[in-house]
Each structure stands twice: as structure tokens, then as C-alpha cells.
OpenMM code with the backbone's topology and positions (N, CA, C; nanometers):
from openmm import Vec3, app, unit

residues = "MET PRO VAL PHE ASP SER GLY GLU ILE ARG ILE GLU LEU ASP ASP LYS GLY TYR LEU ALA ASN PRO GLY GLN TRP THR ARG GLU VAL ALA ALA ALA LEU ALA ALA ALA GLU SER ILE PRO GLU LEU THR GLY ASP HIS TRP LYS ALA ILE ASP PHE LEU ARG ALA TYR GLN ASP GLU HIS GLY VAL ALA PRO MET ILE ARG VAL LEU CYS ARG GLU THR GLY PHE SER LEU LYS ARG ILE TYR GLU LEU PHE PRO LYS GLY PRO THR LYS GLY ALA CYS ARG ILE ALA GLY LEU PRO ARG PRO ASP SER CYS VAL".split()
positions = [
    Vec3(0.0835, -0.1183, 0.0000),
    Vec3(0.0000, 0.0000, 0.0000),
    Vec3(0.0880, 0.1247, 0.0000),
    Vec3(0.0428, 0.2276, -0.0699),
    Vec3(0.1181, 0.3536, -0.0665),
    Vec3(0.1140, 0.4147, 0.0741),
    Vec3(0.2131, 0.4928, 0.1032),
    Vec3(0.2210, 0.5592, 0.2330),
    Vec3(0.2271, 0.7096, 0.2103),
    Vec3(0.1479, 0.7821, 0.2873),
    Vec3(0.1525, 0.9275, 0.2867),
    Vec3(0.2415, 0.9683, 0.4023),
    Vec3(0.3437, 1.0459, 0.3724),
    Vec3(0.4421, 1.0848, 0.4729),
    Vec3(0.4584, 1.2361, 0.4682),
    Vec3(0.4270, 1.3012, 0.5793),
    Vec3(0.4392, 1.4471, 0.5865),
    Vec3(0.4785, 1.4843, 0.7292),
    Vec3(0.6056, 1.5159, 0.7474),
    Vec3(0.6531, 1.5486, 0.8812),
    Vec3(0.6376, 1.4309, 0.9737),
    Vec3(0.5619, 1.4491, 1.0814),
    Vec3(0.5407, 1.3417, 1.1784),
    Vec3(0.4252, 1.2499, 1.1402),
    Vec3(0.3550, 1.2832, 1.0325),
    Vec3(0.2394, 1.2041, 0.9904),
    Vec3(0.2819, 1.1020, 0.8871),
    Vec3(0.2536, 0.9769, 0.9168),
    Vec3(0.2828, 0.8665, 0.8254),
    Vec3(0.1643, 0.7702, 0.8314),
    Vec3(0.0881, 0.7664, 0.7223),
    Vec3(-0.0311, 0.6819, 0.7190),
    Vec3(-0.0385, 0.6074, 0.5858),
    Vec3(-0.0992, 0.4905, 0.5917),
    Vec3(-0.1172, 0.4111, 0.4702),
    Vec3(-0.2411, 0.4577, 0.3954),
    Vec3(-0.2292, 0.4585, 0.2626),
    Vec3(-0.3393, 0.4930, 0.1746),
    Vec3(-0.3779, 0.3713, 0.0927),
    Vec3(-0.5009, 0.3684, 0.0459),
    Vec3(-0.5394, 0.2607, -0.0452),
    Vec3(-0.4886, 0.2953, -0.1854),
    Vec3(-0.5180, 0.2105, -0.2810),
    Vec3(-0.4662, 0.2314, -0.4162),
    Vec3(-0.5253, 0.3549, -0.4857),
    Vec3(-0.6315, 0.4139, -0.4303),
    Vec3(-0.6920, 0.5343, -0.4881),
    Vec3(-0.6521, 0.6605, -0.4113),
    Vec3(-0.5721, 0.6449, -0.3048),
    Vec3(-0.5245, 0.7609, -0.2297),
    Vec3(-0.6077, 0.7990, -0.1083),
    Vec3(-0.7041, 0.7151, -0.0714),
    Vec3(-0.7853, 0.7392, 0.0478),
    Vec3(-0.7215, 0.6667, 0.1658),
    Vec3(-0.7521, 0.7117, 0.2882),
    Vec3(-0.6947, 0.6474, 0.4052),
    Vec3(-0.7295, 0.4993, 0.4071),
    Vec3(-0.6295, 0.4160, 0.4252),
    Vec3(-0.6539, 0.2727, 0.4342),
    Vec3(-0.7287, 0.2413, 0.5632),
    Vec3(-0.7005, 0.3176, 0.6675),
    Vec3(-0.7678, 0.3013, 0.7958),
    Vec3(-0.8272, 0.4366, 0.8347),
    Vec3(-0.9548, 0.4607, 0.8028),
    Vec3(-1.0150, 0.5907, 0.8332),
    Vec3(-1.0076, 0.6290, 0.9813),
    Vec3(-0.9891, 0.5320, 1.0677),
    Vec3(-0.9761, 0.5607, 1.2100),
    Vec3(-0.8500, 0.6382, 1.2447),
    Vec3(-0.7563, 0.6466, 1.1521),
    Vec3(-0.6331, 0.7216, 1.1751),
    Vec3(-0.6489, 0.8706, 1.1451),
    Vec3(-0.7667, 0.9107, 1.0987),
    Vec3(-0.7882, 1.0504, 1.0630),
    Vec3(-0.7845, 1.1391, 1.1865),
    Vec3(-0.7187, 1.2514, 1.1732),
    Vec3(-0.7209, 1.3586, 1.2726),
    Vec3(-0.7262, 1.4898, 1.1964),
    Vec3(-0.7479, 1.5976, 1.2669),
    Vec3(-0.7469, 1.7285, 1.2017),
    Vec3(-0.6076, 1.7594, 1.1467),
    Vec3(-0.5059, 1.7088, 1.2123),
    Vec3(-0.3690, 1.7279, 1.1633),
    Vec3(-0.3463, 1.6505, 1.0337),
    Vec3(-0.4002, 1.5295, 1.0266),
    Vec3(-0.3919, 1.4505, 0.9030),
    Vec3(-0.4638, 1.5257, 0.7910),
    Vec3(-0.5816, 1.5799, 0.8214),
    Vec3(-0.6569, 1.6554, 0.7204),
    Vec3(-0.5746, 1.7731, 0.6685),
    Vec3(-0.5108, 1.8456, 0.7589),
    Vec3(-0.4301, 1.9610, 0.7176),
    Vec3(-0.3132, 1.9174, 0.6307),
    Vec3(-0.2504, 1.8060, 0.6639),
    Vec3(-0.1373, 1.7559, 0.5842),
    Vec3(-0.1847, 1.7098, 0.4467),
    Vec3(-0.2978, 1.6385, 0.4408),
    Vec3(-0.3516, 1.5945, 0.3116),
    Vec3(-0.3894, 1.7156, 0.2257),
    Vec3(-0.4478, 1.8165, 0.2889),
    Vec3(-0.4852, 1.9379, 0.2156),
    Vec3(-0.3614, 2.0077, 0.1603),
    Vec3(-0.2588, 2.0193, 0.2412),
    Vec3(-0.1350, 2.0846, 0.1955),
    Vec3(-0.0759, 2.0106, 0.0770),
    Vec3(-0.0858, 1.8785, 0.0780),
    Vec3(-0.0349, 1.7986, -0.0332),
    Vec3(-0.1160, 1.8210, -0.1604),
    Vec3(-0.2378, 1.8719, -0.1462),
    Vec3(-0.3237, 1.9017, -0.2616),
    Vec3(-0.3247, 2.0507, -0.2927),
    Vec3(-0.2221, 2.1223, -0.2462),
    Vec3(-0.2071, 2.2660, -0.2719),
    Vec3(-0.3150, 2.3511, -0.2070),
    Vec3(-0.3657, 2.3047, -0.0940),
    Vec3(-0.4549, 2.3854, -0.0111),
    Vec3(-0.3730, 2.4180, 0.1132),
    Vec3(-0.3112, 2.5368, 0.1151),
    Vec3(-0.2154, 2.5671, 0.2208),
    Vec3(-0.2740, 2.5787, 0.3606),
    Vec3(-0.4018, 2.6167, 0.3692),
    Vec3(-0.4650, 2.6328, 0.5005),
    Vec3(-0.6116, 2.5932, 0.4911),
    Vec3(-0.6577, 2.5183, 0.5887),
    Vec3(-0.7987, 2.4844, 0.5956),
    Vec3(-0.8697, 2.5942, 0.6738),
    Vec3(-0.9617, 2.6626, 0.6056),
    Vec3(-1.0362, 2.7743, 0.6644),
    Vec3(-1.1625, 2.7232, 0.7332),
    Vec3(-1.2356, 2.8146, 0.7909),
    Vec3(-1.3631, 2.7795, 0.8522),
    Vec3(-1.4587, 2.7151, 0.7533),
    Vec3(-1.4595, 2.7626, 0.6305),
    Vec3(-1.5455, 2.7021, 0.5280),
    Vec3(-1.5024, 2.5593, 0.4967),
    Vec3(-1.3728, 2.5357, 0.4897),
    Vec3(-1.3240, 2.3984, 0.4686),
    Vec3(-1.3734, 2.3080, 0.5817),
    Vec3(-1.3546, 2.3554, 0.7054),
    Vec3(-1.3937, 2.2728, 0.8203),
    Vec3(-1.5438, 2.2513, 0.8260),
    Vec3(-1.6221, 2.3492, 0.7823),
    Vec3(-1.7675, 2.3309, 0.7793),
    Vec3(-1.8040, 2.2141, 0.6882),
    Vec3(-1.7430, 2.2084, 0.5704),
    Vec3(-1.7691, 2.0991, 0.4762),
    Vec3(-1.7145, 1.9670, 0.5299),
    Vec3(-1.5923, 1.9686, 0.5814),
    Vec3(-1.5302, 1.8463, 0.6338),
    Vec3(-1.6110, 1.7907, 0.7503),
    Vec3(-1.6467, 1.8769, 0.8443),
    Vec3(-1.7234, 1.8306, 0.9604),
    Vec3(-1.8587, 1.7745, 0.9187),
    Vec3(-1.9242, 1.8391, 0.8200),
    Vec3(-2.0514, 1.7857, 0.7720),
    Vec3(-2.0315, 1.6484, 0.7081),
    Vec3(-1.9300, 1.6362, 0.6219),
    Vec3(-1.9041, 1.5075, 0.5558),
    Vec3(-1.8815, 1.3971, 0.6585),
    Vec3(-1.8016, 1.4239, 0.7588),
    Vec3(-1.7712, 1.3237, 0.8603),
    Vec3(-1.8953, 1.2860, 0.9418),
    Vec3(-1.9747, 1.3849, 0.9791),
    Vec3(-2.0959, 1.3582, 1.0563),
    Vec3(-2.1965, 1.2776, 0.9745),
    Vec3(-2.2112, 1.3135, 0.8480),
    Vec3(-2.3039, 1.2410, 0.7605),
    Vec3(-2.2583, 1.0962, 0.7434),
    Vec3(-2.1290, 1.0782, 0.7201),
    Vec3(-2.0737, 0.9428, 0.7045),
    Vec3(-2.0974, 0.8613, 0.8316),
    Vec3(-2.0733, 0.9209, 0.9473),
    Vec3(-2.0945, 0.8502, 1.0742),
    Vec3(-2.2399, 0.8103, 1.0919),
    Vec3(-2.3324, 0.8995, 1.0554),
    Vec3(-2.4742, 0.8731, 1.0760),
    Vec3(-2.5331, 0.7768, 0.9734),
    Vec3(-2.4911, 0.7890, 0.8467),
    Vec3(-2.5546, 0.7135, 0.7381),
    Vec3(-2.4682, 0.6016, 0.6805),
    Vec3(-2.3405, 0.6011, 0.7117),
    Vec3(-2.2518, 0.4961, 0.6603),
    Vec3(-2.2063, 0.5179, 0.5174),
    Vec3(-2.2436, 0.6302, 0.4588),
    Vec3(-2.2025, 0.6647, 0.3226),
    Vec3(-2.1793, 0.8155, 0.3166),
    Vec3(-2.1058, 0.8577, 0.2165),
    Vec3(-2.0873, 1.0016, 0.1946),
    Vec3(-2.2158, 1.0597, 0.1354),
    Vec3(-2.2453, 1.1846, 0.1646),
    Vec3(-2.3666, 1.2449, 0.1079),
    Vec3(-2.3510, 1.2747, -0.0407),
    Vec3(-2.4639, 1.2802, -0.1091),
    Vec3(-2.4613, 1.3245, -0.2477),
    Vec3(-2.4256, 1.4728, -0.2483),
    Vec3(-2.3708, 1.5190, -0.3584),
    Vec3(-2.3239, 1.6572, -0.3674),
    Vec3(-2.4356, 1.7571, -0.3388),
    Vec3(-2.5556, 1.7296, -0.3836),
    Vec3(-2.6644, 1.8253, -0.3588),
    Vec3(-2.6964, 1.8359, -0.2109),
    Vec3(-2.6797, 1.7262, -0.1360),
    Vec3(-2.7004, 1.7304, 0.0092),
    Vec3(-2.5884, 1.8100, 0.0744),
    Vec3(-2.4654, 1.7878, 0.0304),
    Vec3(-2.3519, 1.8638, 0.0826),
    Vec3(-2.3738, 2.0141, 0.0604),
    Vec3(-2.4147, 2.0506, -0.0585),
    Vec3(-2.4380, 2.1921, -0.0901),
    Vec3(-2.5536, 2.2479, -0.0071),
    Vec3(-2.6626, 2.1759, -0.0008),
    Vec3(-2.7804, 2.2245, 0.0721),
    Vec3(-2.7501, 2.2422, 0.2210),
    Vec3(-2.6858, 2.1438, 0.2796),
    Vec3(-2.6644, 2.1470, 0.4246),
    Vec3(-2.5532, 2.2433, 0.4671),
    Vec3(-2.4577, 2.2685, 0.3814),
    Vec3(-2.3515, 2.3632, 0.4157),
    Vec3(-2.3838, 2.5041, 0.3688),
    Vec3(-2.4779, 2.5152, 0.2734),
    Vec3(-2.5100, 2.6449, 0.2160),
    Vec3(-2.4119, 2.6884, 0.1080),
    Vec3(-2.3217, 2.5980, 0.0691),
    Vec3(-2.2227, 2.6295, -0.0337),
    Vec3(-2.2742, 2.5876, -0.1708),
    Vec3(-2.2468, 2.6698, -0.2694),
    Vec3(-2.2779, 2.6325, -0.4069),
    Vec3(-2.1758, 2.5279, -0.4531),
    Vec3(-2.2074, 2.4613, -0.5614),
    Vec3(-2.1123, 2.3658, -0.6174),
    Vec3(-1.9834, 2.4377, -0.6558),
    Vec3(-1.9984, 2.5580, -0.7090),
    Vec3(-1.8810, 2.6375, -0.7445),
    Vec3(-1.7937, 2.6595, -0.6214),
    Vec3(-1.8559, 2.6917, -0.5082),
    Vec3(-1.7796, 2.7157, -0.3852),
    Vec3(-1.7102, 2.5881, -0.3372),
    Vec3(-1.7759, 2.4746, -0.3495),
    Vec3(-1.7130, 2.3470, -0.3104),
    Vec3(-1.5854, 2.3279, -0.3920),
    Vec3(-1.5918, 2.3552, -0.5215),
    Vec3(-1.4734, 2.3398, -0.6072),
    Vec3(-1.3684, 2.4470, -0.5784),
    Vec3(-1.4087, 2.5628, -0.5315),
    Vec3(-1.3102, 2.6636, -0.4892),
    Vec3(-1.2361, 2.6152, -0.3648),
    Vec3(-1.3103, 2.5550, -0.2734),
    Vec3(-1.2498, 2.5048, -0.1497),
    Vec3(-1.1649, 2.3809, -0.1750),
    Vec3(-1.2165, 2.2911, -0.2572),
    Vec3(-1.1511, 2.1629, -0.2853),
    Vec3(-1.1373, 2.1481, -0.4370),
    Vec3(-1.0302, 2.2024, -0.4948),
    Vec3(-1.0155, 2.2037, -0.6403),
    Vec3(-1.0262, 2.0659, -0.7069),
    Vec3(-0.9947, 1.9594, -0.6348),
    Vec3(-1.0092, 1.8260, -0.6937),
    Vec3(-1.1518, 1.7738, -0.6826),
    Vec3(-1.2399, 1.8541, -0.6245),
    Vec3(-1.3809, 1.8192, -0.6181),
    Vec3(-1.4226, 1.7580, -0.4868),
    Vec3(-1.5516, 1.7289, -0.4764),
    Vec3(-1.6045, 1.6762, -0.3516),
    Vec3(-1.5566, 1.5350, -0.3179),
    Vec3(-1.5306, 1.4532, -0.4176),
    Vec3(-1.4866, 1.3169, -0.3896),
    Vec3(-1.3363, 1.3101, -0.3705),
    Vec3(-1.2617, 1.3449, -0.4729),
    Vec3(-1.1157, 1.3327, -0.4654),
    Vec3(-1.0533, 1.4361, -0.3745),
    Vec3(-1.1222, 1.5442, -0.3480),
    Vec3(-1.0689, 1.6469, -0.2599),
    Vec3(-1.1288, 1.6390, -0.1215),
    Vec3(-1.2550, 1.6775, -0.1108),
    Vec3(-1.3187, 1.6891, 0.0198),
    Vec3(-1.3261, 1.5559, 0.0951),
    Vec3(-1.3713, 1.4513, 0.0302),
    Vec3(-1.3852, 1.3222, 0.0997),
    Vec3(-1.2495, 1.2670, 0.1423),
    Vec3(-1.1491, 1.2804, 0.0581),
    Vec3(-1.0148, 1.2332, 0.0948),
    Vec3(-0.9623, 1.3080, 0.2152),
    Vec3(-0.9734, 1.4413, 0.2128),
    Vec3(-0.9227, 1.5225, 0.3225),
    Vec3(-1.0022, 1.4963, 0.4500),
    Vec3(-1.1307, 1.4687, 0.4373),
    Vec3(-1.2155, 1.4393, 0.5531),
    Vec3(-1.1927, 1.2994, 0.6086),
    Vec3(-1.1120, 1.2187, 0.5406),
    Vec3(-1.0816, 1.0846, 0.5891),
    Vec3(-1.1888, 0.9815, 0.5633),
    Vec3(-1.2800, 1.0125, 0.4715),
    Vec3(-1.3850, 0.9171, 0.4381),
    Vec3(-1.3323, 0.8109, 0.3429),
    Vec3(-1.3927, 0.6925, 0.3466),
    Vec3(-1.3576, 0.5930, 0.2449),
    Vec3(-1.3999, 0.6438, 0.1074),
    Vec3(-1.3397, 0.5903, 0.0041),
    Vec3(-1.3759, 0.6316, -0.1317),
    Vec3(-1.5230, 0.5990, -0.1560),
    Vec3(-1.6022, 0.7011, -0.1912),
    Vec3(-1.7451, 0.6768, -0.2182),
    Vec3(-1.7632, 0.5869, -0.3396),
    Vec3(-1.8661, 0.5008, -0.3324),
    Vec3(-1.8965, 0.4126, -0.4445),
    Vec3(-1.9549, 0.4890, -0.5620),
    Vec3(-2.0259, 0.5964, -0.5319),
    Vec3(-2.0883, 0.6746, -0.6383),
    Vec3(-2.0436, 0.8198, -0.6242),
    Vec3(-2.0903, 0.8998, -0.7152),
    Vec3(-2.0547, 1.0414, -0.7141),
    Vec3(-2.1129, 1.1075, -0.5905),
    Vec3(-2.0305, 1.1803, -0.5209),
    Vec3(-2.0769, 1.2525, -0.4029),
    Vec3(-2.1590, 1.3698, -0.4476),
] * unit.nanometer
topology = app.Topology()
chain = topology.addChain("A")
for resn in residues:
    res = topology.addResidue(resn, chain)
    for name in ("N", "CA", "C"):
        topology.addAtom(name, app.Element.getBySymbol(name[0]), res)
């Protein structure tokens, strides 16, 4: 398995780049993953989306569809892509430590 290594953070990733063990996620891991994706700082808006994604995943066992993410955070799809340039799945879900969604978020 590939390993993500950033300073003191060393975690295994699956073959698609998502955490192999989502239980290893921390806010520090999220910040390191974001920095690796050219997001130098996670702002309040980033955390609003990340916290929603994590809570939804915990409650429902799956990542929310993009329209639910937009509706519940109040962010437009354009804003989601501004926050996470790789998009809601490859960007937001990865940084939030969610498993790779089976369908489009």
C-alpha cells in the first residue's frame, strides 16, 4: 500500500489515495492531506464541509450526495470546487478521511 508521509504524519493509503484506515484521521492529518493538494490552510469554510461530511458518514454509513452537501452547508457547487479544487470526492472526501465513495458525491 502507498504511504503518505508528511513530517510526523505517516499513514497508509489505499490504491486510490484514500486512508486505508479511516480511524487514523485527525485534524492534523486533514491539514497535511490538504497541503499535499495545494490547499495551504484549511479555513472555517473547509472545516464546515469536512465536519458535515464526517458527521453524515458517521450517521448514514455513506458520503452524502453533492446536492445534500451543498444544501446542508449552504455552499454552491462552485464554492465546493473553490475550497476543494479536486472536487467533492477526490478532494473533500479524501481530506475528511472518508472511504472512497462508491458513487458520485
